[in-house]
Structure formats: structure tokens, C-alpha cells
N, C-alpha and C positions, 0 to 999 in steps of 0.2 A: 118720760117721766116729766111728770110735773114739776114747774119750778116753783122755789120758795116764792109766794104770792109778794113778799116785801120787796123783792128784787123789783118788779115792774112799779110797784107803788112809789119806792124810793126814784128808779128814775124819773117818773110822773113828777113827783114832786120837786125833783132837781130842777127840771127844766121849767116848769112853772114859776119857780122862785127866780129863775134864770131871767125868763122873760120880764118878769117885776123889774129887775135890777136894770134891765136893760134900757126898758123904757123909762124909768127914773134918771138914768143918764142923759139918756136924750134930750129929756126936758131941762136938765138945767147945765146941759154943755158937756161936750165929750174932749177929756186930753188925749192927745195921740203922740206918740213914740213911734219913733223907727226901728224896725228889725233889720231891714236892707233896704235897697234901693226902692223897692214899691213896695216893701211889706210891712204893713203897721200892725201897731199894737195899741189898745185905750186903755184907759183908767178901769172900763167897764169891763172887760176882757179879764183883768185880774180880779176886781170885785166877784165877779160870776165863778171865777174858778175857784177862789179862797171858799167861797161858800159851797160849793160842790165838793171840795175836799173835806170841809168840816163836816157837812152831813155823812158823808162815806164813812170818816173816821170813828164818828160816834154810832154808826149803826153796824159796820162791818169792818171792825179795826183789823181784822185779818187779811182783807181784798188790798189788791195793787190798784192803783192809779195811773192811766198814761192820759196825760193831757198836754193841751198845746205849750202853755204859758210857763209853766212851773215846774214842771217834770223834773226829777233829780238826771234821770238818762233819757235825752230826747230820743224819740224812735225806737228805743230798745227793747225786743220782745221779751218779755215778762215771762217766766219760768214758773209752772206750777201755780197753783191758786186761781181761785177768779180773779179778774182784770178789768175795772172799768174804765173804758176809753171815752173821753170827752172833750168836745169844742167847746168854749163857753160863748163865742159867737164864730159861728160860720156864715161867712160875709161880712168881715171886719169892715172892709173898705168901703161896702154898701153902707154898713152901720156909720162909719167916721164922716160919710158925706151926707147921712140923712136919708139915705135911700130906702125904703122899708122892704127890703129883701135879705133877711138875716133871719139867724134861729140858733137856737141852742141844741145841742147833740149828745145824746147818751148812749153809749151801747154796755152791756157784761158780756164779757168773754169767758167762756168757762170750756176748758178741755180745748182751749186753741179757736173755738169756733163762737160766735157771737149768739147768745140766747135770746137776750132782751134786748129791747132798745125802747128810746123815745125822743121825738124830736118836737119843739115847739117854737112857731113863729107868732110872737106878741102881738104883730101889728094887726093879723089875720085871726086872731085867736084861734090857731089851728095846732091841735094837739097829735102828732102821728104816733102810733103805737105799734109795736109787733112782739112776739113770742113764738119763737122755733117751734112749729109744729099748731100753733094756734090762731095764725093768720094775721094781717095787720089792719089797721083801723086808722080811721080821721075822725076827731070826737066822737068815737064808739059806732061808726059806719064802717061795715066791712068793704076793705079796698080790693081791686082787682085792676091789673093791667088792661091798657086799653086792646081791641080786636086787631089794631092796626096789624097788616102782613105786607104790604108793599111800601119801600122807601118813598115812593112816589106821593102818597097819602100821608106819610108822616112826619110829626113835628119832633124833631130833634133837639138837643139840649147839649151843651157842652161847657167846658171853662179852659181858663189861660194859667199856668203856672207862675209863679212870681219870678222865676226865670227866664219867662218869655223870651226877654232880651237876648238870651244867649242863644236861641235858636228860631226867629221868628218864623222864617221860610217853612221849616217843618211843622210847626203847630197851625200856622194860617192855610199851608195848602193842604194839610188834612181837611180844616173847615171847607175850605172851597170843595174839596172832592165831596162831602157831603151836602154841600149847598147846592150841586149839582145834580144830585140824587133824589132829595128829598124836597118835599113840599115846603118845608123851612126849617131854620135852625135861629134857636136863639143861644144867648150866652147872660145868665143872670147873675152869677158872681157868688152862688152858696151852692157847693155840690151836695149838701145834705138835702137842701129843698129841692133840688134838680133830680137826684133820687127819687124822694119823696114823691113828687110830682109822675115821675114815671110809675111808682107803685099807685098812686092815683088815677091813673089814667090820663091825666093832663098832658104830659110828655108820654113820647113814645119810645123815647131810645135814649141813653147816655153813655157819652164816651169821655175819657179824662186820664192826663198822665199827671207826673209829678205832686202826687197826692201823697196826703199824710192819714195815718191810721183815724185818727179823730175826725177826718173828712168822710170816712165814707163806713167806719164800722156801724153805725146804728143804721144807716140810711139802705147799705146793701140788704141788711137782713128784711126790712120792710118790701123790698122789690121781690125777695125769694119769696116771703111770704103772701105776695099780691099774685102769684103764679107768675113773676118775669123770670128771665134767665140773667145770671149775673157770671162773668168770667174777668179774665184778665184781658187787654185789648189783643193780647196775641192768642187768645184762645184757651188760656191755661185756665186751670182751676183757680177760683179767686181767693186770693189770701189778702187780707185786711192791710198788711203791711208791705204789699208788692210795689204800690205806688202809682198804679194804674189799674183801671175798670172798664169794661164794656157791660151796659145793662139795658135791657130791652124785653118787648113782648117776645114770646117763644119764637114767632114767625119772623121777626125781624134780625134777631141776632146775627143770624147767618148771614143775611144781606150785608149788616153791617160790617161784621168781621171780615168778611170780603173785600169791602170797600177799603178799611185799613191795610188788608195785606196789599192790594193792588197799588194803594198808594204809596206803601214802603218800598215795594219792588221795583215801582218806577224812579223813585225819589234814590234809592240806591243807584241804579243803572246811570242816572243822571248827575248826580251831584260832582261837584267841581271843587269844593273845600277840602 
């Protein structure tokens, strides 16, 4: 069933406005506050989210909003009705340091599935969009995942959660397991862009745990619509609120899943803590 065209138009409008706000804050200086030991929030995050909520309230007052900074019930799964899932700045630490690897990410969930998505990287002026059943696009050009079929030929990407200090051995151990098998592994600091790059064929596979719904909602749809395979890191059906994701070319997905399983089995046998 075709979606209301206002949905994608609104998603695009919001992420483009978000990019303007992000760049304006960078130019005049960013105020940083701490949410955790290494978890940042900036005044730009808050300004972008307020804009998003205002636009959605005016256009779709009956819709729910789940967003990173101002949500009334963090991470709660909304019941009934469409839900917009928004990350005002994915890659806040990069943004706060002036590193130009960040974006705004917005997905619309209907009936428990993300149906419409938009991601905008203002520093590269790259707009990623997707609709379920309608494909994924970068600035209007149709996207497709890469043809990579062997880990040895693959450029992989991952991220580390803000609680990495609680289990560095597990996270870095899995990273090392992939380094040993892949051509290269990158860590860019924006899960949404990591996944968008898998959708566009720039990266061949992505895994990460400790994620929130707003990190992956929009970008997971883009990988699916670009022909990629998206599951949980345990091979389970992908769920936006599960907190973990494995996304790759269809040929690489199983070898990546096997690498994760082998590492977890090895660690289970050898853990001393």
C-alpha cells in the first residue's frame, strides 16, 4: 500500500532543517553538557529535537514521537498509531569535537515496522531516503549494497556504546576477531551513517550492540531497501528496540554472524570474571 506522500516529505523537511541548525551551532560554538561519563548532549541536540517535535505536532498531531533527548518515556515501545523515531544528532561526540561525521536521522514506524526514513549529513550535503517497498536513495540516486561476498574482501564498520568501559574486553575482542578476517574495519562514530554507508555500498557490513531505537530505525530500512540483510547480532529477526544489529550484504551476513557466534562461544569458555 502506498504511503501518504506527506510522510516522506515531512521526514526530508525535518532532517534538512536539522542540518541547517547543526551547522549554525558549529559556526557559533557548541555548548556541551554531560549525560554520563562519556555521553554528551549539546545545545544543538536540544534545538534540533524541539524543531522536529514542533513540525510533527503541527502536521500529524495524533502521531507519537520517540526521540533521544526530550522523550517522556525513554525507550518505551509505543502502542498503537504511527510513531516517529528521531535522533537529532547521530554522532554527537563527533559533532561536539568538530569532526564532520554526524547526521540527523528520522524514521516513521507504522504497525511495528519502519516504513519511511530520511538521514541527512549536512557536511557532505548527502540526503539518504527510503520507503518500504520503494527502494533507498542518496540524493535521488537508487542505492544498492555492494557485491562483496568474502570477509577478506570486506570493509566493515562498527561502533562502541557509551558503556564500553563496563566490558571493554568483550567489545574489543569481537572487534579483533573481525580485524583478523576482514580487509579492514572502521569505527566512525555514527551508527546511522554507518548503516547508510552499507546501503550505499561504501561499507560491506556493520554490527553493534548497546544501541537505541533512534540510532537504527531509519538506517535499518535503508539497508533492507538497498538489498542488504538485517538481523540482530544473534541472527534473530531485527527489532528496532532490541539494542543490537547486524547488517551486511546477503553474501557476508552469514560469515559475519558465524564470526560473532564463534567469538561468543570462545569467550564463554575462557571467561574468568
